[in-house]
N, C-alpha and C positions, 0 to 999 in steps of 0.2 A: 365146401360142395363143387367139383370141377361140372362147368354148363357148359351149353356148347359155345357161347361167346368166347368161353375161356380156352375150347379146344382150335376155333375160328381163328383165334389171336396166338394161338401157338403156331399154328400152321403157318400162318402170315408170318411170321418170325423166322420160324424156319427159312420161307424161301427167301428172306431177305439175308439170313448168314451165306444161303446155298450162292446166292446173285455174286455175293464176294467172293471170289475164289481164286485171287492172290492173297497171300498171309499177310497181315498189318506189318510185322516185323520183316519186311523184304532184306534179301542178302545184296550185295552190292551188284551191280550191274555187269555180267559180262558184254565186253565188246570183241563181235569179231572180229573184226576188219584188223585188231591189234593184236591175237591171237594167233590170226593166221600169218601176219607177219613175222613173230615168237615163233612159228612154228616153222617158217621159210629160215631164219635165223640160226635158231638151236636145237633143230631135231638131228638126232646121233648118226642117222642113218642117212640124210642131205648132208650135212657136213663131212661127214668118210666120203661120200661120193665128190662131192666140191673138194675135198683134198686131192683127188685121186684123178679129175680131171684139170686142176690147178700143175699138177706134177708134169701130166700129158702135156699138155702145152710148152713146160721147155724139150721135149722134143725138138720138133722141125729146126732151131738150129746146130745141136749136136749133128742129123743125120745131114744138113749142106757144109757143115765143115770138112776139110779136105784130113785123108788119115795122115797122126803123126808121123812128123822126117824123121830117117835114121840115121844115126852120124856112128861111123865106124873107125876106130886106132887101129891100123895096123903096122907095124914094124918085125925087124927080123933081129934078134939077138945072137950070139955064141954059146955053146951047150952050158960055157962056167962062169957067161953074164951075171951080170949084177940086178937088181929091181928092172931097172930100166935100159931098152936096148940102145948100146952105143954105136949100133951098126948104122951107114950112109945113108941107108935106106929106113922111111918111116912115110909113114902114108895116113892122110885123114880125109874118110870120103862124109859128104853130105847127100841122101838118097829123100826121093821124096813121091810118092806115090799118087797119079794124077788121074781120078776116073775119069769113064770119056764123057766128053760135051753133052750135058741133059743130064746128067746121072743125078748128079747131089740135087740140082732144081727140084728133081722129080725124087725123091727121096725125101725133101724135107717139103716137096706138096702134100704126099702121102701121108706122113705123120701130122700134116696140118688137121687132112681132112679124120685121121683117127681122134685127134681130139676134140674134134667139130662133131662127130660121131658121139665121143664120150659127153659132151656138152650138153647133146640134144637129149640124152640117156639123162642127165642130171636133171635137163629140165623136167622132164616127164614123172622123173621123181617127184621134183616138186610141183607137181601141178597133181601128182597124187596121196601127197601130203596135205595140199589145201582142202582135195576134195573129202577124205579122212577127218581132217579138221571141224568141215561143216558137216559131213552127216553128223558124225559125234553130239556137236554143238545144236544141231535142230531134233537131234533125237533126245537131247539133254532140255530142251526148249520142251517138249513136248512129254517129257514125261516129268517137271516141277510143276509143269500147266494141269497134268493129270492128279498128280498130288495133290494139290491146292484143293482143285473141285470135288478130289474123294475124301478129303479132311474135313471140308464142308459138308458132302456126304452123310460122311459118320456124325456129325454135330446134329443134323436134320434127322437123323434114325432115333440118333439115343431122345432127341423130343416127342421122335412117334413111340418110342417104346413106351416113353414117359407117359403119354397122353393114352394108349391103349391102355400101360397098367392101370391107368386113377379110372379109365370106362371099368373095367373089367371088375376092379374093385365096387363101385358103384350097380353094377350089374347089366353096363350099358353094352359090354364087349363082351364076346367069348374067350376063351384061354387061349385061343390059336392066335388072336392076333396079338399077342404079347410073344407067344414060339414065334413067330413067322417074324415078328421086329426083330429078337436076337439072334435069329438065325441069318436074317439079314447083316445084323452086325458085325457075326462070325466073319460071314463070308468077305463085307466090305473090310476085315482086318488082315486075310489073305491077299486080299486084292493091292494095301495098305503096301504091305510086307516085301512085296512082289514090286510092284512102284520104285521102293526104298531101296532096294535091292537095286534094279534096271539104273535107278538115278548115280550110286556108288561106281556100278561098273563104266557108265558111261564117262565120269568124271574122271575116272583112271584113265579112260584110254586118250581121254585127252591130255593129261598130264603127261603120256608117254609121249603122245606125240609134239608135246610141248617139253621134252627133256626134263623133265620135271619128277619128283617125286609122285607115286600113286597117290600117296592120301595130301598130298597137300593142297587147301583147301581152294574152292574155287565157288564164285557168286550163283550170279542166276542168267539165263540164257533166255535173250529177248528176241521176236521178230525182226530183225533188222531193216525190213524194209515192204512198204504190200508185194505179196507173192505171184497174187491170183490176176496179175493187169494184162497186158495186151496179148492177143499169140504173137510167136514167135516173127520176129521182122528179119530180113534180110534174107540171104540163102545161106543158111549156118554148112549147107554142105562143103560148097566154097569156100567159106570162113574156115573151118576144118582143115581142107587141103591144106590151107597156106598156112595156118596156125598148128596144128598137129605135131606133137613134137618127135613120137613115131615115126612118122611120115619126112621129116625133115633128117630124124637118123637115120633112114633108110636110104634118102636119097645122096646123103654123104656117104654113107658105106658104098652104093652104086659108083661112086664120082671114086673114090677111091680104089676101088675094084680095077673100072678103066685105067686109073694113074699106074697103078700096080703092071697092067697089060705094056703099058707104053715104056714101062719100066723095065720088063721082061723083052721086049725087043730090042731095047739097047745095048742086050747084054751079048748081044753078037758082037758090040762096035769092042774092039781093044783097050782095056784101060793103058798107060802111059806111066812109063816111071822116069822119070829127072836125077839124077845127079853130077853130081863135082867132086873131081880129086884131088888134092894137093899132093903130091910128093914133092920128096924133099932127098937126092940122089945123095949128095956129100958138102961140105961148108958152103961150097961156090954153085950148086946146080941145082937147081930144084925146077918144079912145071907146073902146071894144073892142067886138067883133065873133066872134060865135058862129057856125060855121058847119058846115053838115051834111049830106053827098051819099051818095049810092048808085048802084053801078055798073048798067046796064041790062043783063041775061043774057037779051037778047032772040033771041039767035040758037040757037033750041032744035034744029035739027038737029046740033049741035055738042054740045052735053050728050046728046044720045037716043043717039047713035054712042059716046061715050063708056060710058054704064052700057050698054049694048048689047056694049063690050069687055070693062067689070068682068065681066059676065055668063058669058062665055066664058071668061074667065078662070077664074073658077068652077068649071066643068065641066071644064076642063083639068085645075086643081088636084084638083080629087075622083078624076079619073081616075087621077093618080098617087098619089093617099094608096093608092087601091087595089091601082095597081099597086105599091108600097110592101109591102103587106101579101101581098099575093102573093108575091114575089120573098122576101120575109123568110121567109115559109112552106114552100115552094122549099127555101131555103137552110137551114132548121132540119132538115127532113125527110130531104132528102140529107146533113147534118152525124151527124144519130143514126144515122141505115145507117150511112153509115162510121164511125163510132165502137165501133157492135157489133161489125162487124164486126172491127175491128182488135183489141176484147178478148178477141174467139172466135180470133184468131190467135195472141194470146200466149198465151193458154189454153191453146191448142192444140200449140203450141212447149213451153211448159213443163209439160205434162201426158203430152204423147204421144212426140211426135218425140224430146225433146232424150233421154227413160228410155229409148226405143227406139235412139236411135242411141248411149248410152252401153251398153244392152245386145248390140248389132251389136257392137260395140268388144270389150266383154268377153269375146264370143264366140270370136272371131278370133282375140284373145291367148290363151287357152284352147287353140284349135286352131293358133295357131304355136306354143308349150310342146311338144305333143305330135306337131309335125309333119304337122300333118292339112290345114293352110293353109299358102298360103306368104306370103311377104313383100307383096308387092302388097296380098292381101287384106287384111293387116292395116293396111297404109300407107291403104287407100282406107276403109279404118271409122274409121281414124281422122282421114282429114280427111272425110269425111261429118261427124262429129261434131263439128269444130270449127267446120264451114258452117253446122252447125242452130244451132250457139250465136252466130254474127256475125248469121244471121238473124234469130236472137232478139232480139237488140240492136237490130239494125234497127228488128223491127217492134214493140218499146218505144217507140223513137222515133217511128214513127207513132203509135202510139196518143197520144204526148203531142201531137201535130203535130193531129192530131183532133180532140181534146178543146182545143186552142184554136183550131181554127176554127169547133167547137160552140158555145164565146165567145162569137167574131165575129159568128153567127148569133143568136146569142138577143141580144146588147148586152150580157150581165151577164156578171162573172166567174163559172165555176162550182166545186165540191168535185167531188172524182175521179166522188162519184158521182151528180155531177146534179144537185147542190142548190146555190140558190144562196149563195155564200160567205159569210160577215160578216153575213148576214138577221138579223139581230135589231131591235127594234123603236128604238134608236137611232141606226144607221143610216139606216134608212127615212126617219125624219121629217127628218134631216139634208139628206136627198135630195128629198124634197119641199121642203123650204125653198128649197133650190138651184133649184130647179125654177119654184117660186113668182116666182122674182126672172129666170126664164129665163137660168139661165146653165150652161151644159154641165155637166153631173155625170161626176166620174171615178170608175169602179168597177174 
């Protein structure tokens, strides 16, 4: 016969099982840093953009090069002549067109700025990939933690159902207790199915970002570092102005437009054509000639329109830069608010809600021991505690996501406290060297 002592012991065992949120046969841990590096290296879209950027870096030497010279042979022949003229007059000409001074240099710099803008676009794509990897990673962490807690809850409910069934068979409980426990189990299965589906979708998304098959196995996500640290330090807005790839891209496009206007102004200057001609008159007489020619840029309305067009492009590019700065400021402000709220929510769960839920469960357990509360009150208290634990895991995942979104808004990796990670002098100098070369900086 099941006594009250047996019931209390079963409840205590259920609470112990519930506290073991993680599964015993844990899967290998997923290292977030290695996944980020693999995504930056293997992501198909990012590799395609990087290859396009590398192709654009080959354009400046082409733009600085002179046009191909022209070699021409002329000769006169009689109408009945053979394959080669036997006339005493033959000519060999060599011509080279030389653009006006400064045009080739400007074209090369314009190509460099185009490549730099493309490099910043690649950098922005990289930051987007990093954010998506981290978002899905922390989402996977929350889903896996929720699954572990919910599976433990299933064990608790099954034991509760057994206790209710035993008490009902002995007349110590009503049938509604058993039906309530069974309904709770059915609802819990639905929740488990949804969490398993969510875990599978998140793994497929991570595999896609890593350029793997969607069904490739992945281990368990872990929280890499405490995410509820000190408030954000430093001026993240100023940091974003200097680090955000979209702002760098807009600056490069503005500089490109200014160079394009300078080039259009040089279209008023004539290009020069240099030529050398060797002429053979007969076997004993030949001569060399030097030719110099210039084109005549006399169609001024055409060049005036080109300069005006370049000026309007500068105005557009400057406005685009301002728009990028304003969008960055909004993104940073929005991300800071959301990160601060997420930290407060996690803190509230850990310092208030979980202790309150545990106290409520302890009070219900004590009341059940003395017969002052019924089985359903104990069941609801236990389920409330576990729901709070699930919500805490979800809130921790949201906190990691919000930090990733703030990093995307700033354009630079941040530590848990909002301070740029790896901000030592050596790394910064390396980034400056890369920026001087017009290369996208991987942060």
